[in-house]
C-alpha positions as CSV (number, residue, x, y, z in Angstrom):
1,X,117.9,83.8,98.2
2,X,119.3,81.8,101.1
3,X,117.2,79.1,102.7
4,X,116.8,79.6,106.4
5,X,116.9,76.7,108.8
6,X,115.2,78.5,111.7
7,X,113.3,81.6,112.6
8,X,115.5,84.6,113.1
9,X,115.1,87.3,115.8
10,X,113.1,89.6,113.6
11,X,110.7,86.8,112.7
12,X,110.2,85.9,116.4
13,X,109.5,89.6,117.3
14,X,107.0,89.9,114.5
15,X,105.2,86.6,115.4
16,X,105.0,87.5,119.1
17,X,103.9,91.1,118.3
18,X,101.2,89.9,116.0
19,X,100.0,87.3,118.5
20,X,99.9,90.0,121.2
21,X,98.0,92.3,118.9
22,X,95.4,89.6,118.1
23,X,95.1,88.7,121.8
24,X,94.6,92.3,122.7
25,X,91.9,92.6,120.0
26,X,90.0,89.7,121.5
27,X,90.3,91.1,125.0
28,X,88.8,94.4,123.8
29,X,86.0,92.5,122.2
30,X,85.3,90.6,125.4
31,X,85.3,93.8,127.5
32,X,83.1,95.6,124.9
33,X,80.6,92.8,124.9
34,X,79.8,93.6,128.6
35,X,78.2,96.9,127.6
36,X,77.0,96.5,124.0
37,X,75.4,93.8,122.0
38,X,78.1,91.9,119.9
39,X,76.6,92.7,116.5
40,X,76.4,96.4,117.4
41,X,80.0,96.5,118.6
42,X,81.1,94.7,115.4
43,X,79.3,97.2,113.3
44,X,80.9,100.2,115.1
45,X,84.3,98.7,114.7
46,X,83.7,98.0,111.0
47,X,82.5,101.6,110.5
48,X,85.7,102.8,112.2
49,X,87.8,100.6,109.9
50,X,85.9,101.8,106.8
51,X,86.7,105.4,107.9
52,X,90.4,104.7,108.3
53,X,90.6,102.9,104.9
54,X,88.8,105.8,103.3
55,X,91.2,108.4,104.9
56,X,94.2,106.3,103.9
57,X,93.0,106.0,100.3
58,X,92.4,109.8,100.0
59,X,95.8,110.5,101.5
60,X,97.5,108.2,99.0
61,X,95.5,109.5,96.1
62,X,93.9,106.1,95.3
63,X,90.6,106.6,93.5
64,X,87.6,105.3,95.2
65,X,85.3,103.6,92.7
66,X,83.4,100.4,92.2
67,X,83.1,98.7,88.9
68,X,80.8,95.9,87.9
69,X,83.8,93.6,87.8
70,X,84.6,94.0,91.5
71,X,81.1,94.7,92.9
72,X,79.8,91.1,93.4
73,X,83.1,89.6,94.6
74,X,83.5,92.6,97.0
75,X,80.0,92.1,98.4
76,X,80.6,88.4,98.8
77,X,83.9,88.9,100.6
78,X,82.3,91.6,102.8
79,X,79.5,89.2,103.8
80,X,82.0,86.4,104.6
81,X,84.1,88.9,106.7
82,X,80.9,90.1,108.5
83,X,79.9,86.5,109.3
84,X,83.4,85.8,110.7
85,X,83.2,88.8,112.9
86,X,79.6,87.9,114.0
87,X,80.8,84.5,115.0
88,X,83.8,85.8,116.8
89,X,81.9,88.4,118.8
90,X,79.2,85.8,119.6
91,X,81.7,83.2,120.7
92,X,83.5,85.8,123.0
93,X,80.1,86.6,124.5
94,X,79.8,82.9,125.6
95,X,83.3,81.9,126.5
96,X,86.7,83.2,127.6
97,X,89.3,84.7,125.3
98,X,91.8,81.9,125.8
99,X,89.1,79.3,124.9
100,X,88.0,81.2,121.8
101,X,91.6,81.5,120.7
102,X,92.2,77.8,120.8
């Protein structure tokens, strides 16, 4: 594989696109916080994400099952992810999107 000395056009497009997507996400959170409590909005978004993942798994034929081996790590990661979203939604309730991004 060739070593690249700089970022090519495709990499720039992907980085800018991802940055815009993340910025749009935070703007949506900020607007949503005006009408709903942050934790409620985070819960609704998480339920929507759960539904999309479930539909995708059914469409791909991936079995949905929890084993003892993955239950505790999965719950731990879920709690950490929930805490991250809680902190993000709360931060966006108190400050601007630009400040929260920095």
